[in-house]
ZALOPA-867272 format. One record per residue (C-alpha): residue in three letters; chain; x, y, z. Coordinates in nm, 2 decimals, always signed. Layout:
BEGIN
pt r=ala; c=A; u=X; v=Y; w=Z
...
This chain:
BEGIN
pt r=met; c=A; u=-0.33; v=+1.82; w=+1.83
pt r=asn; c=A; u=-0.39; v=+1.47; w=+1.80
pt r=lys; c=A; u=-0.15; v=+1.20; w=+1.66
pt r=pro; c=A; u=-0.34; v=+1.07; w=+1.35
pt r=ser; c=A; u=-0.35; v=+1.43; w=+1.19
pt r=ile; c=A; u=+0.01; v=+1.47; w=+1.23
pt r=leu; c=A; u=+0.06; v=+1.15; w=+1.05
pt r=lys; c=A; u=-0.12; v=+1.24; w=+0.76
pt r=glu; c=A; u=+0.08; v=+1.59; w=+0.71
pt r=thr; c=A; u=+0.24; v=+1.60; w=+0.39
pt r=asp; c=A; u=+0.57; v=+1.79; w=+0.25
pt r=ser; c=A; u=+0.57; v=+1.96; w=-0.08
pt r=thr; c=A; u=+0.54; v=+1.65; w=-0.25
pt r=gly; c=A; u=+0.32; v=+1.45; w=-0.09
pt r=ser; c=A; u=+0.49; v=+1.23; w=+0.14
pt r=arg; c=A; u=+0.42; v=+1.16; w=+0.49
pt r=pro; c=A; u=+0.63; v=+1.07; w=+0.80
pt r=ile; c=A; u=+0.58; v=+0.71; w=+0.76
pt r=his; c=A; u=+0.73; v=+0.76; w=+0.35
pt r=his; c=A; u=+1.05; v=+0.94; w=+0.48
pt r=ala; c=A; u=+1.10; v=+0.65; w=+0.73
pt r=ala; c=A; u=+1.05; v=+0.39; w=+0.49
pt r=arg; c=A; u=+1.31; v=+0.53; w=+0.24
pt r=ala; c=A; u=+1.55; v=+0.57; w=+0.55
pt r=gly; c=A; u=+1.55; v=+0.19; w=+0.64
pt r=lys; c=A; u=+1.33; v=+0.27; w=+0.98
pt r=val; c=A; u=+1.13; v=-0.02; w=+1.07
pt r=glu; c=A; u=+1.09; v=+0.06; w=+1.42
pt r=val; c=A; u=+0.93; v=+0.41; w=+1.32
pt r=ile; c=A; u=+0.72; v=+0.20; w=+1.06
pt r=lys; c=A; u=+0.59; v=-0.05; w=+1.31
pt r=tyr; c=A; u=+0.49; v=+0.24; w=+1.54
pt r=leu; c=A; u=+0.33; v=+0.46; w=+1.31
pt r=glu; c=A; u=+0.16; v=+0.20; w=+1.14
pt r=gly; c=A; u=+0.06; v=+0.08; w=+1.49
pt r=ile; c=A; u=-0.11; v=+0.46; w=+1.57
pt r=glu; c=A; u=-0.30; v=+0.47; w=+1.21
pt r=pro; c=A; u=-0.26; v=+0.10; w=+1.01
pt r=met; c=A; u=-0.36; v=+0.24; w=+0.65
pt r=leu; c=A; u=-0.09; v=+0.49; w=+0.64
pt r=leu; c=A; u=+0.10; v=+0.20; w=+0.53
pt r=his; c=A; u=-0.13; v=+0.23; w=+0.18
pt r=ala; c=A; u=-0.09; v=+0.61; w=+0.15
pt r=arg; c=A; u=+0.05; v=+0.78; w=-0.15
pt r=asn; c=A; u=+0.27; v=+1.06; w=-0.21
pt r=asp; c=A; u=+0.18; v=+1.34; w=-0.53
pt r=ser; c=A; u=+0.33; v=+1.11; w=-0.78
pt r=asn; c=A; u=+0.13; v=+0.80; w=-0.65
pt r=met; c=A; u=+0.43; v=+0.63; w=-0.44
pt r=thr; c=A; u=+0.36; v=+0.41; w=-0.15
pt r=val; c=A; u=+0.58; v=+0.29; w=+0.18
pt r=leu; c=A; u=+0.67; v=+0.02; w=-0.04
pt r=his; c=A; u=+0.80; v=+0.21; w=-0.31
pt r=phe; c=A; u=+1.02; v=+0.45; w=-0.03
pt r=ala; c=A; u=+1.17; v=+0.17; w=+0.11
pt r=val; c=A; u=+1.29; v=-0.02; w=-0.17
pt r=gln; c=A; u=+1.47; v=+0.36; w=-0.30
pt r=asn; c=A; u=+1.72; v=+0.23; w=+0.04
pt r=ala; c=A; u=+1.95; v=+0.02; w=-0.18
pt r=asn; c=A; u=+2.27; v=+0.10; w=+0.04
pt r=lys; c=A; u=+2.42; v=-0.22; w=+0.14
pt r=ala; c=A; u=+2.51; v=-0.11; w=+0.48
pt r=asn; c=A; u=+2.09; v=-0.13; w=+0.54
pt r=lys; c=A; u=+2.01; v=-0.48; w=+0.37
pt r=lys; c=A; u=+1.93; v=-0.58; w=+0.67
pt r=glu; c=A; u=+1.66; v=-0.31; w=+0.78
pt r=cys; c=A; u=+1.55; v=-0.30; w=+0.41
pt r=leu; c=A; u=+1.44; v=-0.70; w=+0.41
pt r=glu; c=A; u=+1.30; v=-0.62; w=+0.76
pt r=thr; c=A; u=+1.10; v=-0.33; w=+0.65
pt r=leu; c=A; u=+0.98; v=-0.51; w=+0.32
pt r=arg; c=A; u=+0.87; v=-0.82; w=+0.52
pt r=phe; c=A; u=+0.67; v=-0.61; w=+0.77
pt r=val; c=A; u=+0.52; v=-0.38; w=+0.47
pt r=leu; c=A; u=+0.46; v=-0.68; w=+0.28
pt r=ala; c=A; u=+0.26; v=-0.86; w=+0.58
pt r=arg; c=A; u=+0.04; v=-0.60; w=+0.60
pt r=cys; c=A; u=-0.07; v=-0.61; w=+0.25
pt r=asp; c=A; u=-0.23; v=-0.94; w=+0.30
pt r=pro; c=A; u=-0.57; v=-0.94; w=+0.12
pt r=ala; c=A; u=-0.72; v=-1.05; w=+0.47
pt r=thr; c=A; u=-0.54; v=-0.83; w=+0.69
pt r=val; c=A; u=-0.60; v=-0.51; w=+0.41
pt r=phe; c=A; u=-0.99; v=-0.63; w=+0.42
pt r=ser; c=A; u=-0.99; v=-0.66; w=+0.82
pt r=ala; c=A; u=-0.82; v=-0.34; w=+0.90
pt r=ala; c=A; u=-1.07; v=-0.14; w=+0.62
pt r=asp; c=A; u=-1.40; v=-0.38; w=+0.79
pt r=thr; c=A; u=-1.43; v=-0.15; w=+1.11
pt r=asp; c=A; u=-1.76; v=-0.25; w=+1.22
pt r=gln; c=A; u=-1.60; v=-0.63; w=+1.17
pt r=ser; c=A; u=-1.91; v=-0.72; w=+0.96
pt r=gly; c=A; u=-1.77; v=-0.93; w=+0.74
pt r=glu; c=A; u=-1.82; v=-0.68; w=+0.47
pt r=leu; c=A; u=-1.71; v=-0.32; w=+0.35
pt r=ser; c=A; u=-1.92; v=-0.07; w=+0.25
pt r=tyr; c=A; u=-1.83; v=+0.25; w=+0.08
pt r=gly; c=A; u=-1.80; v=+0.44; w=+0.39
pt r=glu; c=A; u=-1.56; v=+0.21; w=+0.55
pt r=leu; c=A; u=-1.39; v=+0.18; w=+0.18
pt r=glu; c=A; u=-1.36; v=+0.57; w=+0.17
pt r=glu; c=A; u=-1.30; v=+0.60; w=+0.58
pt r=ala; c=A; u=-0.98; v=+0.37; w=+0.48
pt r=tyr; c=A; u=-0.85; v=+0.47; w=+0.18
pt r=gly; c=A; u=-1.03; v=+0.79; w=+0.10
pt r=his; c=A; u=-0.69; v=+1.00; w=+0.21
pt r=ile; c=A; u=-0.51; v=+0.78; w=-0.04
pt r=ile; c=A; u=-0.72; v=+0.80; w=-0.36
pt r=gly; c=A; u=-1.00; v=+1.03; w=-0.50
pt r=pro; c=A; u=-1.36; v=+0.99; w=-0.46
pt r=thr; c=A; u=-1.41; v=+0.92; w=-0.84
pt r=val; c=A; u=-1.15; v=+0.64; w=-0.85
pt r=leu; c=A; u=-1.29; v=+0.48; w=-0.52
pt r=lys; c=A; u=-1.65; v=+0.49; w=-0.63
pt r=arg; c=A; u=-1.52; v=+0.33; w=-0.95
pt r=ile; c=A; u=-1.33; v=+0.05; w=-0.79
pt r=phe; c=A; u=-1.62; v=-0.04; w=-0.54
pt r=lys; c=A; u=-1.90; v=-0.05; w=-0.81
pt r=glu; c=A; u=-1.64; v=-0.27; w=-0.98
pt r=val; c=A; u=-1.56; v=-0.48; w=-0.64
pt r=asp; c=A; u=-1.95; v=-0.50; w=-0.57
pt r=val; c=A; u=-2.03; v=-0.81; w=-0.83
pt r=asp; c=A; u=-2.35; v=-0.94; w=-0.65
pt r=gly; c=A; u=-2.45; v=-0.60; w=-0.66
pt r=ser; c=A; u=-2.53; v=-0.57; w=-0.26
pt r=gly; c=A; u=-2.36; v=-0.23; w=-0.18
pt r=glu; c=A; u=-2.09; v=-0.42; w=+0.06
pt r=ile; c=A; u=-1.79; v=-0.57; w=-0.06
pt r=ser; c=A; u=-1.72; v=-0.92; w=+0.10
pt r=leu; c=A; u=-1.36; v=-1.08; w=+0.14
pt r=asp; c=A; u=-1.40; v=-1.31; w=-0.17
pt r=glu; c=A; u=-1.54; v=-1.02; w=-0.38
pt r=phe; c=A; u=-1.22; v=-0.85; w=-0.26
pt r=lys; c=A; u=-0.99; v=-1.13; w=-0.30
pt r=arg; c=A; u=-1.11; v=-1.18; w=-0.67
pt r=ala; c=A; u=-1.07; v=-0.81; w=-0.73
pt r=leu; c=A; u=-0.70; v=-0.88; w=-0.63
pt r=glu; c=A; u=-0.67; v=-1.16; w=-0.88
pt r=thr; c=A; u=-0.85; v=-0.95; w=-1.16
pt r=gly; c=A; u=-0.63; v=-0.63; w=-1.08
pt r=ala; c=A; u=-0.92; v=-0.40; w=-0.98
pt r=leu; c=A; u=-0.77; v=-0.30; w=-0.65
pt r=ile; c=A; u=-0.42; v=-0.25; w=-0.82
pt r=pro; c=A; u=-0.46; v=+0.12; w=-0.71
pt r=leu; c=A; u=-0.48; v=+0.00; w=-0.33
pt r=thr; c=A; u=-0.22; v=-0.27; w=-0.30
pt r=leu; c=A; u=+0.09; v=-0.35; w=-0.54
pt r=ala; c=A; u=+0.02; v=+0.02; w=-0.63
pt r=val; c=A; u=+0.16; v=+0.20; w=-0.91
pt r=asp; c=A; u=+0.30; v=+0.49; w=-0.89
pt r=ser; c=A; u=+0.22; v=+0.82; w=-1.16
pt r=thr; c=A; u=+0.46; v=+0.70; w=-1.41
pt r=gly; c=A; u=+0.32; v=+0.32; w=-1.39
pt r=gln; c=A; u=+0.61; v=+0.20; w=-1.18
pt r=thr; c=A; u=+0.54; v=-0.06; w=-0.93
pt r=ala; c=A; u=+0.77; v=-0.07; w=-0.59
pt r=cys; c=A; u=+0.98; v=-0.40; w=-0.79
pt r=his; c=A; u=+1.06; v=-0.16; w=-1.07
pt r=val; c=A; u=+1.17; v=+0.11; w=-0.87
pt r=ala; c=A; u=+1.40; v=-0.14; w=-0.69
pt r=ala; c=A; u=+1.51; v=-0.29; w=-1.01
pt r=asn; c=A; u=+1.59; v=+0.10; w=-1.15
pt r=arg; c=A; u=+1.76; v=+0.21; w=-0.79
pt r=asn; c=A; u=+1.95; v=-0.16; w=-0.85
pt r=asn; c=A; u=+1.78; v=-0.29; w=-0.52
pt r=gln; c=A; u=+1.87; v=-0.68; w=-0.61
pt r=ile; c=A; u=+1.79; v=-0.75; w=-0.26
pt r=ala; c=A; u=+1.42; v=-0.58; w=-0.32
pt r=val; c=A; u=+1.42; v=-0.73; w=-0.64
pt r=gln; c=A; u=+1.46; v=-1.11; w=-0.54
pt r=phe; c=A; u=+1.24; v=-1.05; w=-0.22
pt r=phe; c=A; u=+0.97; v=-0.94; w=-0.49
pt r=ala; c=A; u=+1.01; v=-1.24; w=-0.71
pt r=lys; c=A; u=+1.00; v=-1.52; w=-0.44
pt r=tyr; c=A; u=+0.72; v=-1.34; w=-0.27
pt r=ile; c=A; u=+0.49; v=-1.19; w=-0.48
pt r=pro; c=A; u=+0.58; v=-1.32; w=-0.80
pt r=asp; c=A; u=+0.29; v=-1.16; w=-0.98
pt r=ile; c=A; u=+0.41; v=-0.75; w=-0.91
pt r=met; c=A; u=+0.67; v=-0.90; w=-1.17
pt r=lys; c=A; u=+0.41; v=-0.94; w=-1.44
pt r=ile; c=A; u=+0.31; v=-0.59; w=-1.41
pt r=arg; c=A; u=+0.45; v=-0.35; w=-1.70
pt r=asp; c=A; u=+0.55; v=-0.01; w=-1.68
pt r=lys; c=A; u=+0.40; v=+0.26; w=-1.90
C-alpha cells in the first residue's frame, strides 16, 4: 500500500490524518504529511472543514506556540503563487482542467470544479493563468479552494472566534484581513 493512498483515508466524518494532526497542534506531523502529498492541506472533511479549521479548534493555552506555528505553516502554503504552482504539475505556467482536477478533485466534486474552472478561465483558453487565478481569488471565485467555508458557512476565523481562540483570530486579522469580511450563513 502506498503512503499517499493511506493519507487520503478518511474516518466516519470524512476527516483525514492531516485534519487530526492539525486539531492536535502537531505541526511536525502536518509538515511531514504535506511533504508527501502537498494538496492534503486543502482537503475537506464531510462538513467542508479544512486543515485550517481544525488548527484553530485547538485553543488550549498550553498549545499557543503550536497553534501559531501550525497557522503560519498552513497559511504560508495558501499563498496564491504557491497553491498555483503546486497544482501546475507540468510547470507550464497554466493550469489545465486535468491539473485542477488532479489537485482538487479529491476535495470538491466535479460539478463545482467545472463551474470554478469555467468562471476562472476568463479568456476562454481552456487553461488558467496565474493572473486569472489571482483575479479569481480577489473576486471570491476560488473561495471553495482557499479561504474555505465549511458546510455551515464558517471560515476558520469563525471557528476560532466560536472556540474563543483569540490567538488565531488575531493572527487572521493581521495576516489575512479579507477573511474577517466573510460572513457566516
